[in-house]
N, C-alpha and C positions, 0 to 999 in steps of 0.2 A: 321060570325059577324053581324047579320041581327041587332040587336037592336043597339039604339044609346049608349047605356050606354057599350056594350059588345067594341063597334069600338071606344069610348072613353076612355075606359082603355088600348085597343089596342095599340092608339097613345100612352098613357102615358109611357106603356113601350118601346115604341119605340124611344122614347125621355130621357128614361133612359138609353139606350143601351143595353137593354136586346137582347142577340144574338139571343135567342129562338122567338122572337117577329120578329126581322129582318128576319128568317128562314121562319116564316109565311108570309112576307111581300111577300119573294122571290116567294112561293108555289102559294099563290094567285094572284099576280102580273105580275110575269118573263114572262108568253106567252104573255100576252097582250102586254106587252113594247116588246118584240122582233118582235111580230106579226106588229106593228105598226110602228116599225126601218126599216121592210120588205117592209110595203106598203111605207115608204117614201124613199126608197133606189129604186124607181123605174127604175131608168138609169142601166143597166147593168154594165157601166164602174166604175158608183160609186158603185155597188154589191161589185165588184173586190177591190175595195181599203177599205172598212169600213165592219169590221165584225160586223152582228147585237149583237153578244155577248158582245164584250167591248164596244158598245154604251150602251148596257143593264148596264153592269156594272157600267159604267162611272154615268148614269142616278141614278142607286139606288144607288150608294155610295153617289153622291152628295145630293140625298134624304137624306140620312140617317145621314149624317152632319147636314145639315138644319134642318131637325126635331129634334135633340138633342140640337140645337142651339134655339131652339123654335120658328123658324121664319114660322111655318106655324100654323094657326087655320084652322081645316078638323074638320068637325062634320059628316061626313058621308062617304060611301065607296066609293060613287060615286065621290065625291069631291076628294078623294084621287086618283081615276083613272083617272079624266080628267087632275088632276094634271101631274100626270108622262106621261101622252099622252103631253102635252104640253111641257114638259122638253124633251122628245124625239125628237118631230119636231124641238124644238129650238136647240138641238144638232146636227141630221144631217142636218138641215140649215147651222148650223155655220160649219161644218166639210167641206161639200160643198162646203160655200163660200171661206173659209181657202184654201181650194184646188186649186181653180179657181184662188183666186188671186195671188200665188205664181205663177201663169203662169205654171203650169202644164198642160202636153199634154195626155190627157186619154188613146191617142192613142197610145201614146209613151211607154205605158206599155207592159212589154215583158213576155210573157207568158214562165210559169215555165216548165221544163220537170220533170214529176213525179221522177224519180232519183235523182232530186235534191230538191226535199219538205222538207222540215224538217218536223219532225215529233214533236206533241204537247208534251209539258212536262210532266211529272208523277205530275206536281205539285196539288195542290186543283185547283176544276173549279173555275172560276170568282164566281159564286153564293156563294162557299165556302167563297173565300176570302171578300166576299162583306158583308158578316151575321158578319163575325168575328168582335171581338171588336177592333182589331189594328187600325181601321182606325178612329174611335171615339177617342182613345187612343192619336194618332196621332195628330188629331185636336186640341183634346184640350191641347195639350203639347205645340202647337202652339200658344194659346192663351193668351193674356195678363193675369195679374192676376186680373185685372178690367174686361176683356171681358170674362175670366172665369165666374166672379161672376153674371155679364149678363147672359147670357148662362144658369147658373144654376137657377138663378131667372125665368127666360122663362120659362126654363123646367119645372119647379115646376107647371106652368098655371097661374103665375102672369100676369097681364096686365100690358103694355107702363107705364100708368098713375102710377099705385102704383107702377113700380120699379123706376119713376123719383122720386116720394115723397119720398120713402126710401131710394135713394142714391144722390139726387141732379138733377139739370137738368131739360129738359123738354121731356116729352114721345116722343116724334120724334126725339131726339138728343139723345135720348139713342136706340130708335130704328134703326137709320141709322149707329149711333157705331157700333153696333152688325152686323147689314148686312154688312158694308164695311169690320168686320173682319173677317168673314165668307167667302166673297169673296175671299178675300187676301190669305185666308188658302185654300181654294180650288182650286185656281190658282195654287198655290204653291205645292199640291199635283198631280196635273195634272186633276182634276175632272171637270174644270169650262173650259169654255172659258172666253175671254175677258169681255163679256158683260152679265148683270145678265139674269136669266133665268124667 
C-alpha cells in the first residue's frame, strides 16, 4: 500500500466490509498493535490480567466497525497506524483504570497450578473472528434505519455537509448522530468502553 490511491482503495474496501481487506489489515498491523499492547502492559500484575490478543481483537473490532460507519478519514498508512496505536493506548488505560477503580488488589490474584489450566478452545483465532463479516453484520443489525442510511452514505465517501443537505439537519448534528449510534452499539457488543476513543 505504498501509494495514496492504493491506500484509499484499501480503506474503501474496509468500509465496504470486505473480509479480504480485513485480513490484510490484520496481516499488516496486528504485530504493531500487539507490540504496543505489550509495551503498555509494563506492570507484570497487569500482564497477568490482560491478554494482548484480547485487547488487539477489541481494537481491531472497534476499528472495523467505526471504519465501516465512515467515522475515520484516513489518507495514508501512517495515519492508520497512529490511530490504531492511540486506540490501544486508550483501551489499555481504560482497562487498567477500571481494574483499579473496582478496588481489585493485584496482589490477591492466585496462581493457578498447571493441572488446573484451561486449554484454549479449538475455535477460530481472534484474528479470524475479527476478520469475518459477522461483526459488521451484527453492527448493522443494531442500527436504526436512519442510522444505517447515515453509515451507508458516509461509507460511500460523502462528506457531512453533503449528507446534511441530502437528509436535512446540520453536518455537525448528523455526525454526532452517527457517532452516538456507533458508540452505543460498540458498548453493546463489548468492544468499547464508556468513553470514546
